[in-house]
VOTITOR-737421 format. One record per residue (C-alpha): residue number from 0; residue in three letters; z, y, x. Coordinates in nm, 4 decimals. Layout:
BEGIN
@resi NUM; resn ALA; zz Z; yy Y; xx X
...
This chain:
BEGIN
@resi 0; resn MET; zz 10.9523; yy 12.2279; xx 15.6185
@resi 1; resn VAL; zz 10.7960; yy 12.2588; xx 15.9602
@resi 2; resn THR; zz 10.5214; yy 12.0103; xx 16.0656
@resi 3; resn ASP; zz 10.2117; yy 12.0004; xx 16.2729
@resi 4; resn MET; zz 10.0305; yy 11.7802; xx 16.0162
@resi 5; resn ASP; zz 9.7196; yy 11.9211; xx 15.8634
@resi 6; resn LEU; zz 9.7993; yy 11.8254; xx 15.5036
@resi 7; resn SER; zz 9.8255; yy 12.0131; xx 15.1758
@resi 8; resn ALA; zz 10.1710; yy 12.0814; xx 15.0343
@resi 9; resn LEU; zz 10.1275; yy 11.8082; xx 14.7689
@resi 10; resn GLU; zz 10.0247; yy 11.5416; xx 15.0283
@resi 11; resn ARG; zz 10.3168; yy 11.6421; xx 15.2515
@resi 12; resn TRP; zz 10.5531; yy 11.6099; xx 14.9543
@resi 13; resn ARG; zz 10.4166; yy 11.2633; xx 14.8711
@resi 14; resn LEU; zz 10.4524; yy 11.1569; xx 15.2341
@resi 15; resn TYR; zz 10.8139; yy 11.2676; xx 15.2726
@resi 16; resn ARG; zz 10.9278; yy 11.1849; xx 14.9174
@resi 17; resn GLY; zz 10.9924; yy 10.8205; xx 15.0114
@resi 18; resn ARG; zz 11.2377; yy 10.9220; xx 15.2783
@resi 19; resn ALA; zz 11.4455; yy 11.1528; xx 15.0614
@resi 20; resn ASP; zz 11.7358; yy 10.9117; xx 15.0283
@resi 21; resn CYS; zz 11.7554; yy 10.7926; xx 15.3869
@resi 22; resn GLU; zz 12.0547; yy 11.0030; xx 15.4751
@resi 23; resn ASN; zz 12.2595; yy 10.8323; xx 15.2094
@resi 24; resn ARG; zz 12.1671; yy 10.4902; xx 15.3458
@resi 25; resn ILE; zz 12.2619; yy 10.5977; xx 15.6977
@resi 26; resn LYS; zz 12.5945; yy 10.7322; xx 15.5633
@resi 27; resn GLU; zz 12.6528; yy 10.4020; xx 15.3840
@resi 28; resn LEU; zz 12.5855; yy 10.1976; xx 15.6933
@resi 29; resn LYS; zz 12.8143; yy 10.4232; xx 15.8931
@resi 30; resn TYR; zz 13.1146; yy 10.4324; xx 15.6654
@resi 31; resn ASP; zz 13.0940; yy 10.1187; xx 15.4453
@resi 32; resn PHE; zz 12.9515; yy 9.8693; xx 15.6943
@resi 33; resn GLY; zz 13.1246; yy 9.9867; xx 16.0127
@resi 34; resn GLY; zz 12.7955; yy 10.1080; xx 16.1715
@resi 35; resn GLU; zz 12.9621; yy 10.3949; xx 16.3550
@resi 36; resn SER; zz 13.1890; yy 10.2038; xx 16.5919
@resi 37; resn PHE; zz 13.0370; yy 9.8703; xx 16.6959
@resi 38; resn ASN; zz 12.9197; yy 9.9724; xx 17.0417
@resi 39; resn LEU; zz 13.0138; yy 9.6835; xx 17.2774
@resi 40; resn LYS; zz 13.0125; yy 9.6549; xx 17.6542
@resi 41; resn ASP; zz 12.7093; yy 9.4224; xx 17.6613
@resi 42; resn PHE; zz 12.3656; yy 9.5253; xx 17.5266
@resi 43; resn TRP; zz 12.3052; yy 9.1828; xx 17.3640
@resi 44; resn SER; zz 12.6442; yy 9.1877; xx 17.1992
@resi 45; resn THR; zz 12.5726; yy 9.5353; xx 17.0538
@resi 46; resn GLU; zz 12.2340; yy 9.4187; xx 16.9284
@resi 47; resn ALA; zz 12.3893; yy 9.1113; xx 16.7664
@resi 48; resn ALA; zz 12.6493; yy 9.3337; xx 16.5960
@resi 49; resn LEU; zz 12.3768; yy 9.5682; xx 16.4722
@resi 50; resn LEU; zz 12.1635; yy 9.2847; xx 16.3400
@resi 51; resn THR; zz 12.4679; yy 9.1388; xx 16.1541
@resi 52; resn ILE; zz 12.5414; yy 9.4736; xx 15.9964
@resi 53; resn MET; zz 12.1778; yy 9.5121; xx 15.8927
@resi 54; resn LEU; zz 12.1694; yy 9.1585; xx 15.7487
@resi 55; resn ALA; zz 12.4851; yy 9.2328; xx 15.5434
@resi 56; resn TYR; zz 12.3382; yy 9.5628; xx 15.4258
@resi 57; resn ASN; zz 12.0126; yy 9.3959; xx 15.3202
@resi 58; resn LEU; zz 12.1951; yy 9.1156; xx 15.1351
@resi 59; resn MET; zz 12.4088; yy 9.3738; xx 14.9490
@resi 60; resn SER; zz 12.0939; yy 9.5765; xx 14.8729
@resi 61; resn LEU; zz 11.9239; yy 9.2701; xx 14.7295
@resi 62; resn PHE; zz 12.2366; yy 9.1993; xx 14.5243
@resi 63; resn ARG; zz 12.2413; yy 9.5501; xx 14.3899
@resi 64; resn GLN; zz 11.8676; yy 9.5488; xx 14.3065
@resi 65; resn GLY; zz 11.8533; yy 9.2063; xx 14.1566
@resi 66; resn ILE; zz 12.1890; yy 9.1420; xx 13.9963
@resi 67; resn LEU; zz 12.3946; yy 9.4561; xx 13.9737
@resi 68; resn ARG; zz 12.1504; yy 9.6925; xx 13.8081
@resi 69; resn SER; zz 12.3586; yy 9.8571; xx 13.5397
@resi 70; resn ASP; zz 12.0692; yy 9.8980; xx 13.2961
@resi 71; resn ALA; zz 11.9947; yy 9.5346; xx 13.3104
@resi 72; resn VAL; zz 12.3587; yy 9.4273; xx 13.2645
@resi 73; resn SER; zz 12.5009; yy 9.6802; xx 13.0255
@resi 74; resn GLY; zz 12.2059; yy 9.8860; xx 12.8934
@resi 75; resn LYS; zz 12.3462; yy 10.2040; xx 13.0548
@resi 76; resn PRO; zz 12.1481; yy 10.4073; xx 13.3077
@resi 77; resn ASP; zz 12.1201; yy 10.2552; xx 13.6544
@resi 78; resn VAL; zz 12.4119; yy 10.3323; xx 13.8883
@resi 79; resn GLN; zz 12.3857; yy 10.2766; xx 14.2673
@resi 80; resn HIS; zz 12.7261; yy 10.1334; xx 14.3672
@resi 81; resn THR; zz 12.8344; yy 10.1693; xx 14.7291
@resi 82; resn LEU; zz 13.0033; yy 9.8846; xx 14.9136
@resi 83; resn LYS; zz 13.3283; yy 10.0667; xx 14.8898
@resi 84; resn THR; zz 13.3060; yy 10.0709; xx 14.5081
@resi 85; resn LEU; zz 13.1930; yy 9.7093; xx 14.4950
@resi 86; resn ARG; zz 13.4789; yy 9.6015; xx 14.7176
@resi 87; resn TYR; zz 13.7258; yy 9.7080; xx 14.4411
@resi 88; resn LYS; zz 13.5070; yy 9.6189; xx 14.1371
@resi 89; resn LEU; zz 13.3991; yy 9.2730; xx 14.2433
@resi 90; resn PHE; zz 13.5402; yy 9.1359; xx 14.5713
@resi 91; resn ALA; zz 13.9080; yy 9.2362; xx 14.5734
@resi 92; resn LYS; zz 14.0188; yy 9.0338; xx 14.2760
@resi 93; resn ALA; zz 14.3374; yy 8.8300; xx 14.2529
@resi 94; resn GLY; zz 14.2853; yy 8.4723; xx 14.1627
@resi 95; resn TYR; zz 14.4149; yy 8.1136; xx 14.1903
@resi 96; resn ILE; zz 14.2538; yy 7.7723; xx 14.2406
@resi 97; resn THR; zz 14.3002; yy 7.4902; xx 13.9953
@resi 98; resn ASP; zz 14.1796; yy 7.1288; xx 13.9839
@resi 99; resn ASP; zz 13.9660; yy 6.9932; xx 13.7002
@resi 100; resn GLY; zz 13.9168; yy 6.6299; xx 13.7898
@resi 101; resn ARG; zz 13.7253; yy 6.6346; xx 14.1160
@resi 102; resn LYS; zz 13.6179; yy 6.9966; xx 14.0840
@resi 103; resn LYS; zz 13.8017; yy 7.2983; xx 14.2223
@resi 104; resn ILE; zz 13.7930; yy 7.6026; xx 13.9950
@resi 105; resn ILE; zz 13.8628; yy 7.9630; xx 14.1016
@resi 106; resn ASN; zz 14.0291; yy 8.1525; xx 13.8230
@resi 107; resn LEU; zz 14.0017; yy 8.5289; xx 13.8747
@resi 108; resn ALA; zz 14.2428; yy 8.7755; xx 13.7253
@resi 109; resn VAL; zz 14.0119; yy 9.0319; xx 13.5674
@resi 110; resn ALA; zz 14.1093; yy 9.3019; xx 13.3187
@resi 111; resn ILE; zz 13.9738; yy 9.2415; xx 12.9651
@resi 112; resn ARG; zz 13.7521; yy 9.5493; xx 12.9742
@resi 113; resn GLN; zz 13.5842; yy 9.4219; xx 13.2914
@resi 114; resn ARG; zz 13.5388; yy 9.0572; xx 13.1846
@resi 115; resn GLU; zz 13.2274; yy 9.1145; xx 12.9781
@resi 116; resn TRP; zz 13.0620; yy 9.3046; xx 13.2693
@resi 117; resn ILE; zz 13.1492; yy 9.0328; xx 13.5204
@resi 118; resn GLU; zz 13.0324; yy 8.7568; xx 13.2815
@resi 119; resn GLU; zz 12.6965; yy 8.9325; xx 13.2445
@resi 120; resn LEU; zz 12.6687; yy 8.9513; xx 13.6231
@resi 121; resn TRP; zz 12.7310; yy 8.5730; xx 13.6481
@resi 122; resn ASN; zz 12.4736; yy 8.5026; xx 13.3776
@resi 123; resn LYS; zz 12.2163; yy 8.7267; xx 13.5436
@resi 124; resn SER; zz 12.2803; yy 8.5620; xx 13.8874
@resi 125; resn ARG; zz 12.1960; yy 8.2198; xx 13.7359
@resi 126; resn SER; zz 11.8424; yy 8.3279; xx 13.6465
@resi 127; resn PHE; zz 11.7789; yy 8.5444; xx 13.9553
@resi 128; resn ASP; zz 11.4709; yy 8.4701; xx 14.1629
@resi 129; resn LEU; zz 11.4110; yy 8.6222; xx 14.5046
@resi 130; resn PRO; zz 11.1376; yy 8.8915; xx 14.4998
@resi 131; resn VAL; zz 10.9696; yy 8.7241; xx 14.7959
@resi 132; resn LYS; zz 10.8771; yy 8.3699; xx 14.8917
@resi 133; resn PHE; zz 10.9740; yy 8.2269; xx 15.2258
@resi 134; resn THR; zz 10.7404; yy 7.9896; xx 15.3950
@resi 135; resn PRO; zz 10.8382; yy 7.8193; xx 15.7215
@resi 136; resn PHE; zz 10.5942; yy 7.8984; xx 16.0030
@resi 137; resn PHE; zz 10.5806; yy 7.6659; xx 16.3005
@resi 138; resn SER; zz 10.3673; yy 7.7461; xx 16.6034
@resi 139; resn THR; zz 10.2600; yy 7.4854; xx 16.8493
């Protein structure tokens, strides 16, 4: 490691330790969220596309941290699923819509071995609280 900082090796390690996984996040933004090819003709359009990608990434990150943690759902060690994996495990499921009185119900076709895992995700999502509180701020 080459740096001009006047720090001990241990302090340098502590400083850069938090950035150790950033290449994987950049790769995920690039390949899973389409972050490599959204350059548009107009600056403001490109910025809007970037902000939309970042919002989608942050929502998926919150979903992974709060709901999808494997150790919280199945008791197994935590696994960090990419969007590509989640697309097939959660989002690309066949289903059909039925009526129950006035309610519409979505029936998903899920393999028996995955049903318990998905039911645990649903149960965990019912008791999920955001890790932050949002307070509206109005300036005059």
